[in-house]
BAVEX-263201 format. One record per residue (C-alpha): x, y, z. Coordinates in steps of 0.001 Angstrom, whole numbers, plus 524288, in hexadecimal, padded with zeros to 5 digits. Layout:
XYZ...
END
This chain:
BEC0044A4627B27BEE83433F4298F6BE281438AE2A094BE08E4470E2A251BDCC444CD52B058BD07D456042B1B1BD1C845DFD2BD40BD86C453192C6C0BD06B448932C08EBD6A943F072B812BCF3543C9E2AC1ABCD4542F6A2ADFEBC7B8431FD2BC3EBBE4F43CCF2B661BB8C74330E2AD21BB84B428F32B6D7BAE95431242BEC6BA75B436902B2E8BA45E428822AFB2BA0E24229B2BD20B9D4E4156D2C057B8F86416D82BCE1B931E4154B2AF55B9913407CE2B1D6B8DE1402332B82EB851E409022AD09B8E97402CC2A142B8CE53F4A62A8DDB7E0E3F62B2A9E1B7D0B3FA24299A0B86143EE22296C5B7D023E53129EBEB71053EAF6298AAB76563E82028B77B75653F67E2879BB840E3F90B285F1B84D23F5672783CB799C3FDFC2735BB7E9A4093E27AB4B8C684075627595B86CB406A9266B8B7DB24105826753B85AE41CAB2664AB8C6B4145E259D5B8A0741F2A24CF4B83A741A7C24064B8D8141A602356CB84C64150422C0BB7828419D722539B71B342880223D3B6F934326D22DDBB68F343FA022C4BB70AC44BC22311CB69CA45820230B4B708D464D3229C9B77BB45BE921EE8B78374614E21154B7A0F4539720AC7B7D344455B20E38B8991443182163FB905D43609215B4B98F743073220EDBA134424D121BC6BA77D41D92226B5BB1D24134922765BB3CF4071222F4ABB94B40F27238B0BAE3A418B22391EBB4E1423D42334BBAC8542D5122D3EBAD624331122008BA3FA43E0B21E27B9F5E44392210C9B977744F8C20EEAB930C45A31205A8B94B3465E120F19B9D334699821BEFB90CE46939222EEB8D6E45CD52204DB9A80456FA22253B9BAA45C4D22F5FB8EC94599E23487B914C44C6B22FE8B9EFB44C5B237DAB98E74502724425B8E2E445642425FB983843C252402FBA03E43F7B24C4CB95B24407B25497B92F6432432507BBA07942D9C25439BA3ED434B425E9FB99AB43E8E26597B9C0B43A7D2737ABAA3A43F6127163BA50644B9326A64B9C9A44F0A276A6BA6DB44AF228050BB08F454A427916BA76245F8927A25BA51645D942871DBB39845E1328A53BB65846957281CBBAAD64717C287FBBAD1046E462959BBA0584666529778BA52B458F629A3AB9F66459D92A853B91AB459222A139B95C544B3F29D5CB9DCC446962A88DB9A1C44E462B41DBA1CC456C32BD63BAF5144EBC2BB7DBB0294557E2AEDFBAE6E462772B3D5BBC7C4667C2B60CBC071464792A821BB2C146B632A34DBB6FE478052AB2ABC4C0476B12A4D2BBF414759129656BB5D448068299BFBBF364891A29FB3BC843487CB29323BBA6348AA728AF6BBC264812628031BAE994822627C06BAE28490CB27E6DBB958492912747CBB3104899126B1FBA5CF490FE26B84BAD8549D082681BBB43C4966D25CA1BA88149371253FBBA5D84A1B02513BBB3ED4A2C324C22BB38F4976B24236BB02B4977323485BA174495E52322CBA5CD48A5522A18BAC2648493235EBBA1C1487AF23F4AB980E481162348EB9FA8475C623481B9FEB47419243A5B909D47655243E0B8F2C46C7223866B97624619D24128B8EF3464A324CF5B81C946206244E4B876F45625241F5B8B15452AC24FC2B7C9F456E1253FFB761C44EB224AFEB7D384437C25008B77EB447DC25E2CB698844978259A0B697C43AD225718B7197434202611CB717B4370F27070B77B4430D127C66B7DC14245327B90B7AB54252D26D19B84DB42FF226C35B8F64428A82727AB8FE341CD727B60B97A5427672861FB8AF542D9A28748B83A44207D28CE9B8F0D41F38296A0B8E9D42C8429AB6B809242C5D29DA5B82E4422AD2A789B8B2742B462AEF7B842B42F2E2BBC8B837943CF22BD56B875A43DDC2AE6BB807B444342A331B730343E242A07CB6B2843E792936EB775E4452528EA2B746D44B5C281B5B7FF34531527A8BB7E174609A27586B7D8F462BB26653B8BF0464932621AB8FDC4713525E14B9A9B478762565FBA27447C0E263FCBA2E346E96267EDBAB6246B9125CA7BB3DB4767325DDCBB5A5472D526DE1BBD31466E926937BC6AC46F8F261E7BC9934770C26FA4BCB9B4696D27648BD6A44659026C71BDC08472B326D3EBDD924715627C52BE453462AB27C4CBEDA44681126F8FBEEA64761C27205BF87947AB327DB2C01A3477FB289C4BF816479AE294D4BFC4646C7F29A65C0B2B4701429880C09F347D3E29C85C032F4793F2AA91C0DCE46EDA2ABD7C17A9477B02AA3CC12B5480DB2B43CC1125475B82BDE8C1E42470E12BB78C250D47EE12BD68C1D9847EFB2CA74C2493472F72CDB0C3322476412C7CFC3B24480772C12DC3800484FD2B151C449D47E9D2AD13C408D4711E2B280C3288473062AD1AC394B4760D2A067C415F46A3B29F63C34A14624B29F0EC308046A4F291CFC3C20469322891EC3CDB46FED27BEEC396D46AA127067C45EC4623326C43C4769467C625CE8C538E4623025B36C4DE24540725BE6C3F654550C25752C3B9145DFD24CA8C30674675124D46C255F46777243F1C2B934731A23B04C39A5473AE23A28C3ACF480B223955C325A48CEE23DA1C315D49ACD2409EC297A4A6B823DD8C2D584AF2423092C2DCC4BDB922E93C202B4BBD3229AAC1B724B69723648C18CF4A8CF23040C1E2849CC823348C2914496E922C3EC31C348AE522CA5C3C674930C226FAC49FB493662303EC475A49CC2238B7C2EA34ABBE299E8C2B6E4AFBA2A625C1FA14A8342A9E1C17B94A2662B489C20624A1292C01FC22524954F2C94FC1C9449EA02D404C0F6849F162CDF5C0DE54908D2CD00C066E48FFC2D941C018C481CA2DE49BF46A486B32DCB0BF6C048C422CEBFBFCE347E032CB83BF155476FA2D13EBE82F47FCB2C746BF11947C222BC3BBF0D646DF92C051BE2D946E512BF5BBE1F0474352B1E3BEB8946B322AC98BE4CE45E332B168BD86D4624B2AA3DBDDC24678329F2DBE5F84594C29E20BD9164528E29F01BD28F4596829461BD9D4452EE287CCBD69B445A828CF1BC78E4493C28DAABC9C744E7327F6CBD1D844344279F8BDE4F448BC27951BE70F4437928647BF4F1444D3288E3C00454444427E7FBF8D9449BE273E6C00F544E4326707C00AC44955259D5C07EA4453F24DD2C062C44B9124055C0F4E44B102344EC0E5944D25225A9C18AB4495021B07C190144E9620D87C1880447C020193C2814445AD200BEC273A43CAD20D25C1A7B4345C20774C18E94280A1FE77C0ED142FAE1F6F2C13EB43DBA1F56CC09E1444091FDC3C0A0E447F720CFFC05EE43E7021757C0065444522244FC00D843DA42316DBFA34440E423E97BF71043A0F24B26BF2C64432A25710BF4C343EDC26493BE9F043FAD26D2BBE2D543995278EFBDF7442AC5278A7BD16042CC827969BC503424CC274CABBF904298C26AECBCB2D42DF126531BCC0543C7526363BCC2E43BBC2545ABC0E3437C624AD1BC2F74368B23CA6BBAE643C3623260BBA1843FC6223C2BB26644C7521FADBAFC844BBE210B8BA8E4455A520951BA29A44E301FD83BA66E459121F4CDBB2BC45F5C1F99FBB36B46F791F6F7BB0F247AF61FC49BA3CF47A0520267BA6DD46D1020807BB58546D1920891BB8B74603A211ECBBDF64544D20E7CBC5BF4509F21A82BC90B44540223D9BCF8F4423A23021BCEA24435123E3ABC5A844AC124490BBF7E44D192522BBB1BF4493D2563FBAAE6456DC2596ABB22345E0F24F32BAF0345F032412EBB8C645DF3236BEBC64E456D723546BD10545A8423EB4BDCDA451D223900BDC2244AFE22B74BDC1044E5B21D3FBD43E45483213C4BD4694524820460BE04945B5F20354BE7A345C2B21061BE9D44556B21D5DBEEB2459EC22A07BF1E6455A923852BF29A45BBE24553BFC9645A4F250D7BFCCB4634825C9FC050B46F3C25C02C03464703C26A6AC056847F6B26BB8C056F4863727814BF80148D2C276A1BF52D48CE22851CBFACB495C028FF3BF7324948929E2BBF7284A24D2A49BBF87B4A4162B212BEE214AE412B6EABEE0E4B72A2C2B2BE0084B8292C688BD96C4C0D92CFFDBC9FE4BCC52D0E7BC4A84BE132C3B9BD0544C5902BEFBBDCA24C2F32B9AABE9234CB142B7C2BEF594CE9A2AA5EBF8B24D97E2A874BF8414DD9A2B5E9BE8E04DFDC2B518BDE214D6BC2BAE2BD4B54D3162B068BC74D4CBEB2B2E0BC6D14BE492AC62BBC474B8DD2A339BB2F94AF7C2A889BA92F4A63E2A4D6BA18249BEC2AB3ABA00748E472A625B94F3484762AB91B9714475452AB47B8B5D46BF22ABBBB90AB460D82B313B8A774522F2B17CB852544E132BFF4B837945B922C3CCB7893463A72C3CBB7F97471952C503B88A74765C2BB37B95A047A272BF13B9A82487012BAE5BA78948C822BB03BAE4A49A4A2B64FBB92249A7E2AC52BC2144A7C32ADF3BCA5B4AB182A234BD5B64B4232A168BDB3F4BA612950EBE3294ADF729312BD83A4A44A29481BD0CB49CF329F18BD4E549B002AC30BD6B848C552AC87BDB8948AC82BABABCDB148DAF2BE8ABC55C482BE2B84DBC0E647F1A2C5BABBD64487DD2D1B5BC85C481E12D8DDBD1EB484602CDFEBCED1491FA2CEF8BD28F494362DD06BDFD648C0E2DA61BE5B7499162D586BE2824A0BA2E17DBEDF449DA12EA27BF79A49FB92DDD5BFA944AC072E212C066B4B2D62DAB1C0E694BDEC2E034C09404C7B92E9E6C05EC4D0DB2DEA0BFC5B4C76E2D7C2BF6374C0032E4AABEC7B4B9C82DA63BE8EE4ABE22D581BED9D4A5412C9D5BE56B4A0252BE8CBE970499182B35BBE43749C442A4A4BE48949574298ABBE6A449CC528C0FBE4F24932728144BE3A3495A927070BD88448BAB270E4BD093494C7279F2BD01749EE526FA2BC54C49B6F264CFBCAFE49885258BBBC7A3491EA24A7DBCE904841C24AE6BC12047ECC2467CBC2014861823A3FBD0F0480E723834BCC67472422394EBC3054747122E1BBCC8047CA52256FBD561471AF2270ABCC21466722238ABCAB846E122165FBD80B4739A212E9BDE6346FDE20660BEB784757020770BF62D47ABE2106ABF2654882221076BE34848405214C2BE8E647B0A21D76BF0F9486452247EBE43C48FC922298BDC214861122AD0BE7B74840A234E1BE894491FC2378EBDA27490FA23E50BDF0D48587245ADBE00348C95252C8BE09E4820625E3BBE58E4791C25F81BF2D747BF325853BF6A346FDE25261C016546B2624812BFB4C469A923B29C01A64602A23075BFBF246208222F9BFD77459FB2158BBF69445B15208AABF3C9453C21FCF3BFC3545E471F502C07C3458B51FCD8C0A8046434205AFC0BAD4620C2157DC0BFD46CA921FDEC0C954705222DE1C04CB47B3D23542C02A647F95244F0BF6B0485F0245ACBF08A48B932521DBEFD7497E325B5BBFD4F496A02621ABFF034A18426BCEC0AAC4AAC226C60C0F164AF2827955C13A94BDA727D6AC1BDD4B5E928895C1F004A7D128BD1C1CC749B50284E6C10A34952928C0BC184B48AD929338C13A848F8F2A02CC07A8497202A675C0AE24A4D82A55DC06234B0FD2ACF2BF7F24B5F62A63ABFA624C2502AE16C05A14C6772A554C02734CB8129714C0FD24C6AD29213C0A244B8AD291DBBFEFD4BA87289CBBFD194B50527BA8C00844BEBC2711FBF8E84B6DE26547BFB3E4AA2725E2BC059F4A54B25492C00C94A9F32472FBFD1C49F2723F0AC06824A23E233CFC12294A13623E55C0D7F493F5242A6C1632488E223E3AC133948395230ECC199147B85226EBC157C478AA21898C1C7346E9A20FB8C276446C782183BC350246820210F5C36B945CDF217A1C28144581521514C25AC4548222375C1EC845ABF22F47C1CB54531A23B08C14A34588F246C1C147E450C02533FC114845CE625DD5C20AE45F5525C3DC264046EE925BADC205C47407250C9C2B6F47CBF24D10C3A8747FBB251F5C3E174898525ACBC3F4C4947224FBBC305D494D6250FBC2BFE4A42C255A2C207749F9F25CD7C1D91497A2268D2C153348B9C26631C178E483CC27132C216547BDF27999C190646F5C279F6C1DBC4685426D70C1E554592126DC2C2D3C4572E26ED4C2D05452DC260EBC2FA444334261F2C23B243EDC25A81C264D449A825099C34434462124F08C3199436E224D3AC278343A97242D3C31654425223B20C3B974388423C5FC31BD42D6923747C2D784359622C4CC3B0D438A12285EC3F7A42A4A2285BC330D4262A22289C36004280B2136BC28B742A0F20C20C1DFE42906214A9C0F94423B12129EC0411423BC21A2EC07B1417E822220C14C841C3D2240DC10164285F22AE2C06C942154232C6C11CC41869237A3C1965424A923DA8C0D474280D24440C0F054193224BA4C1CFA41D4924F3FC2141418EA25CBAC2F3541DB425EA4C316A4232026C6BC3AF342EA626AEAC3BBF42F1E27A37C3FCA420E927A09C49EC4249726E92C505442F8C278A7C4ED44285F2852FC518E41A5F28230C60A441AF92809BC62764228528DEFC591D415ED29418C631940C1428E4BC6EDB412432942AC69AB410C42A0E7C6F69405652A85EC664C3FC812AE4BC6C1C3F02C2B762C5E793E8C62B914C5BB73DF032AE20C4CA73E07C2AF52C4DC33EF9E2AEBAC57383EFA42A2CAC4EFC3E6E829BB7C45F33F34029A7BC4FE23FB8F29601C559A3F01C28B44C47363F14B28532C4B053FF2828076C57293FAE1278D9C55CA3FB0426A72C48A34000526C83C44694083E25F5DC3C5C411DD26804C304240D622623CC243740AD626CA3C1A324013B264FAC10B13FC4226ECEC180B3EFA726FCEC26533F5962729CC2B9A3F05727F3CC36D33FBFE27D14C2B90406BC27C56C24EE400402886EC2FE940201291B8C359D40EFE28D2AC29084155428EF6C282340F6429C5EC366D4150D29E91C3213422A32992EC2825422D42A223C2FF741F722AEB3C3A90428BF2A8ECC31CC433E92A8A7C2B8442FEE2B6C9C393842F072BCA4C3DE243ACF2B647C331B444E82BA26C28FE4401E2C23AC311F444882CE84C323F451EB2C988C25AD4551C2C2B0C1752457162C873C0FB6449F42C413C0696450FE2BB74C13884568C2B191C18F7448222B1C9C1EC5444B22A487C151A43F8829926C1FD943A022928FC1DC5441A7285E8C26394488E27BD8C29F14530D28742C2E60449BB28F73C36E3442D1284E2C3E3D44F21283C7C4006450AF291E7C468C4446E2944EC4D9B4462B28728C54854535828DE5C561D44BAC29BE0C5B0643FBF294DCC683344829292E0C678944CEB2A107C6C49441CC2A93EC6B07449F72B6B7C5FDF452212B412C56F2455592BF93C4BA844F502B904C51D3441A72BAB2C5283442752C890C490443CA52CFF3C463A4466D2DB9EC40B643B7A2E3A9C4DB54345D2E6C0C598F439152ED58C61A94366B2E1DEC638C43F182D566C5FA1435882CA99C652F437992BC32C5EFF435A72AF70C6478426D52ADF0C5FB54240D2BBA8C50F2427A32B7ACC535A4208E2AA95C5658415612B278C4D324159F2BB1DC422A4179D2AFD9C474440B052A91EC45EA4027B2B54EC3944408422B946C33DE405EB2AB80C38EC3F8632AADFC31333F5B22B816C24F83FC212B3E2C24153F6222A6C3C268A3E9742AC42C195A3EC662B56BC11D13F0992AA63C14983E75B29F2EC1F523DCB12A0AAC2B963D8372A676C31253D45F298DDC33E73DF6428FE8C2EC43D753284E8C21793D9632897CC21FA3E79D28B6BC19AE3EF3428215C17653FD8527F22C091B3FC8927BD4C063A3F4E2289BCC0925400FD2903CC04C940B972874EBF5DB40A0128472BEB38412C227E32BDCFF4120528488BD4D24191327CA2BCADF41E6A28695BBE554269628588BBFA6433ED28A46BB4B64349A291C8BAFC3425C0296F4BBD4341F0B29544BC3D5421DD2A1E5BB79A41F3D2AAF0BBD584156A2B164BB2AD40BF22AE2EBB6923FF7A2A68EBA9663FE5D29F1FBA90C40D1029B2CBB79D40D5D298ABBB7EB3FFCE28FCCBAB39406852877BBB24B41196282F7BC16740FA328367BCA47406EF27AE3BD7124019527E71BE26B4007C28338BEA893FFD52769CBF86D3FCF1277DDBFFD24078F26FA0C0E3640B3226C2CC1316418A8269BCC1478422EB275CCC16B64306827958C1C244392027095C1D6842EF226650C186442F9225819C0DE84246225B7BC0A6642E772669CC03BE424E7270C4C05CE42F0327D06C060D42A8C28BD9C0934431682977FC149742DE129E4EC0FF5433622ABA3C04A342AC12AA77C06C841DA62A2FDC08A5417BD295DEBFAC64173E2911CBF86A42037284A2BF1C942CD4286C2BF33D4324B27A04BF30442BEC26BD9BF42D42FB725C71BE5B24329125CF7BE4DF42E6624DF2BEEA042D8A242B8BED8E43269234E0BF6234320E22856BF17C4398721D94BF6174371B20FE9BF47E443E220710BF69443A7F1FAB7BEB7A4332D1FDF0BE25D4363D209B5BDC4A426FA20873BE96C422A920B8DBEAC742AEC21881BE8D2423BE22579BE29F425542335EBDE3141FE523F64BD7984246C24B51BDAE441F6025A3FBCD0C41BAE25BC1BC21B41B93252BBBB873425AE24CEFBAD94420F525694BAC5E4256A264ACBA27141B76266C7BA78B40F2227022BA6224036126979BA3DE4083925B7DBABBC4019625154BB28E40E5324FA9BB6724120C25D45BC4CC40C6325DBEBC50C405F124FE8BD15040DB524B65BD6A940BB725925BDDC93FEC625675BE39F4045324927BE9AF4105525180BEF9F407C6259FBBF5334000A24F2DBFA2740B9C24934BF1E44098D23CABBE94B413212369CBDCFF413AA22DBCBDB1A4166821F21BD6ED4246E21E3FBCB8D423D12144ABCA814324320F42BC45A4311620056BB7CE42E931FD93BBBE94212A1F6B9BC50441EEB2021FBB95A420CA20C5ABAFFB418A120516BB89440EE62037ABB91040E4921309BAA31410BD21556BA2834087121F7DB994D4107C223FAB90C841AF221C5EB873F425A5223EDB7FF442F4121C6BB7C4143C0322254B6F66441E021B19B66D344E0121D1BB5A9044B49224CCB4E014497721CCDB46CE4569921C39
END
């Protein structure tokens, strides 16, 4: 989930401007004055003792272990979620506050005008507006949980302010023109719901791919574009479900069973508008802690495959490498579990959101991976003034005004957002962008401008929050599926296991049914035949319960075979990770929690397995150059951090992609090296004289072997310059490094500030589209851009034997002992004991905090 771009500003440049050099001087002055220790420690929360909390029904106990992971015990849900809100605010309020500024389009209030274009884009989409519309749709119980959580957060805010909340506020207050005497407003239920929209943005559509396809179409024939988006290799990599179709009853069963936008419409002005949209859209995931290369692994095996006879479930979502990590761990326990207080759940949560997102309760466990359905469509709209053409009639667009307070400016900034029937015009985020389409006149019949509207399922108010609480309390497969039915966005692959021995899979979410086309390209908004005609019925969505082979693996691969009736997406991961996991499970014999965890650390490269035999056939005469090629002989294709072969292969891979495609593709569409490019090369490797191999900048025509040879030789030179002359001194981890970077201040360009908040670098193994998914972008370099954001293995025979680890730690406070206390374990592939039952939690107790009712 590499640096994104915000309307022409790279994220590092944006944040360097945001945190200007005045902070460096102020930081030095703080050090000289001897006050820095006080400022740093001022925000550390109290983990022991007694704290009064308004509105409690009874005392609430918070038990923390040495890693600061809280287990909360209460008599009522109201008390439980109020305490969770307080605890989240203790550990990570700045992160919560920053996230809500992003999701409500209010970053410029903190960071000034350099964040304004991001705010305009988010406000145009209307994440916060949609969240506010969702509140009345939720059940009264869910609304109460959200309000109770907010009450706990606000109780913390009444007792703390400024640097006592977080060190980041002290640094921001030093920014000339920045927010002075900033006081966060009270937390609300809508703040929590808005974060679900942020997650839906990064996990819910193919907008970036759709724009990229369109830009490529403007530069080359459609057949060339399609060759860069191969079909899923069903013959080599299995989908999640081996069979899938719709029965006569309209329900999913595993029983056996267009004329769109033309190149002539793609004017330079329109492409410029799409480019601006794509740049700001790419910047959002990094701000949200998601980043490039997002994906996930999750799988579950039945008791037939385990040493205990009960299921095991594993999950490791792949998201951006941020500081602090995107997850925080928590246990939520009713003292007496029953109808009035049904929670006994533990797992990974998001700060700012009550409940547990991934984990287990007393009866079931569940995990998520991204289904990545195509739920976003771009519509090319014909515009005349404030009118838009639809079905041969001009119709007025809906409008709304958005106002932005900007730090350092006295006057607010205002924009008008216009919406068609398909959604907001995202090509008009700025006044300059509104003018972009004016020269994009089509045929003489329509001498009008083009705009681009986004239709997206997450812009429809829904009940996903209801689903989260229902999953937290579900006791069996029937209740779990009923909860999943309310999970509208983002659509995920849900895996399930229970203590009775059952396992299952469910795909939830709103997935559109298109009248015409598949959503791969922008379509004419004026033509009714491209309208959505509803959503795939829940009962028709892929589902499986207790499969005969006792194995369910989801790693973003295709969900169903081609026999399935409905179109879900064409943006699957190509299945290299999922197939490796499946192969490991089948070869493992009986599994326990440790064996499951070892699969999460698998570093075998399927790309190398495919490509190395061809590389070894290339004749190289020079002894120096041949040394690199020789390193690949007898390699087992694994990529631990100390591997010389992995280091050389990945440098070859990057050079190969550059030599093959950089001369023929626009720079912003250069290969990132992920699974799609594995599959593209897999096809091309059998076509020795494909036009893609030819370097169009030379007079001769290059073949496959010419490019492979050049990649091998160039890589030998590069790795020698970067690392060492002798192959024995090459190590993949020395190239492939992870720096945990604070989303706001971690790229300021000021060493003193970055050193306070960032951690690393760490040398890692693994790689892109490998089970140990430490992603990197071949168009930019070898640094890690996305990682397993956490790892968990749940043992349904004894929850206390389960294991978990977070990328960083539960604390968002720099220099807290729990800031990165789990990172070294994570880097080594180790995990922590997951204490769940009261006895196990007591055995690991280090801190005890009691919330009490105020004296009347």
